[in-house]
Phi, psi and omega in degrees: 000315180297317179298321179296317178297320179295321178295319178297316179297317178298320179295317179295319179296319179296321179295318179298317179297317180297315180296317179296322178296319179293321177297315178298321178298316179298317180296312181297315181295319178298315177299318180298315180297317181294315180297318180295322179294325175296314179300320182286306187281330183271339185232300192285309185299314182297343185243008176070023177271163176217180186232185175271180175071199181296324177295321177297320177298317180298315181293321179293317178294328177296327178284330188261345183232165178279000182290146178287144182299322180302317178294318181295322179302318180289313184295317183291322183276345183303313178299324180292324178295315178298320177294321178295324177297325181278319186273329186247282177192161178292322179299319177300316181295320180294313179297321179294320178299314179298317181296316182291319176296321177299317178296318180298319179294316179297316180299325183281320190256334185263135178252130175247142177293146176291120191279321182207157176251359179287122187296323180294316178295322178299313182296313185289308185281331172298316176296322180298311181292319179293317177297322177299318179298314179296317181296314180295322178298318178296320176300332178272005176083026180219177174226148168246002173221111191274009184300322182294331176296315177296320180298319179297318180296317180293320182296332179286339185249001181215181179276355180286140172277170178301315180297319179299314183296315181297320178297311180298316180302313184285327174300314178299318181298317181287331174295316177298318180296319178297326182284317186271333180256264171198162186294321182297314179298320179297322181291317177295323179292329175296321176295322175301316180298315179297318178298317181294317183294321178293324178293320177301314178301317181296316182293319184283314187266343179085183184285316185282142173250130184258148177235134170271131183237125174247132186235126177241118184201147173296340181260042185300322182295319178295319179292319177302316179297320179296314181298317182287314188271318184275317181271341180070030181245152176286151180219139179250135179258122179253135177276137181217164176228108185218182179173180178204151178057223181290346181262019186303328182251012186251008184235059180281165173053047176274160178252131175247126180266138177229133175210163179241128180225167173277162182294339179285342183261352189293322181297315179297319180298314180298322178297315181293324177295318179299326179295327182272312183211096181298338182263010179299142178267117185239130178244134177238142174208149185287148176233134184294310182199168179226161177217134179077190179068202185255357190297326182263009173264158180290140175299162181289331183233000000 
C-alpha cells in the first residue's frame, strides 16, 4: 500500500514537472517569436540588412527575389525542420514548426515603426533583438533559425565542429551578399550577425560563466576543507591512481578534488590553494551551465 502511494505521488510529481516545463517552453518560444519579429520589422527589413544562418538566407532572398519574406522564412527552414525531426526528435520539429509559422505570421501581419535610420544602431540592435528571439526559442526547445540543426548533422559525419560549420556557412553567405547586394550592406550585416550570436550566447548561457576545477595535491583533505568551509562550495572527491616518471607506479589511491565555481571566484580559489600547497596541480575548463548542487546558492562567506 505504501509503495503504491509513493508511486502515485511520484507520478503526480512527474506530471507537474512536465506541465511546468511545457508552460515554460510556450512562454520562451512566444517571447522568442515576438523579439525576432521586432528585430526584423523594426530594424533589419526597412533598411535592407540581413543576418547569418537560415534567417540570413531568407533576408537575402527577399532582397533578390519577388517572394514575400514570410514565405521565405518557412521555405528556407522547412528542410532544417525535417532534418531536426530525424536527427533530434519529432517534438523538437513540431515546436520549431509552430515557432517558425508564428514568426512568419507576425512578420506578415504586424507592423512596427521604424525605430532608427542610423546604420550602426540598426546593425547592433537589430542583431540584439533577432539574437534574443533565437535564444529564447532555443530555451523553449525549438528553433526559428535551423542552421544549427544542419551543423549538428554535418559535425556527426565529418571532422568539423558545430562552430566550425556555422562559421564557414556564414562566411560564404556574406561573400555572396557582398557580390549580389553591396559590400557596405554585407559589412553592416556582419556586425548584425556578431551582435545576434553574442546575444544568443547570453540568453542561453546566462550572465555567469562557470569553471570546472580539478585539483591534485597530497594535501587534498586540507584543500577540500578550505573549499567547503571558506568558499562555501561543494566539492567532489574522486579516487585515482596516477604517477609520473620513476614514480609512475608508486602513487596509488590518490584523491582528485572536483568543484564548479564562477569565473569571479577563481582568483580567490587559486590564492587559497597556493596558501595550502603551492605545487598543487590545478586544471580549469569552461562549463556552459549547471543545475542543482550548491553552485547557484550564495557562498557562506
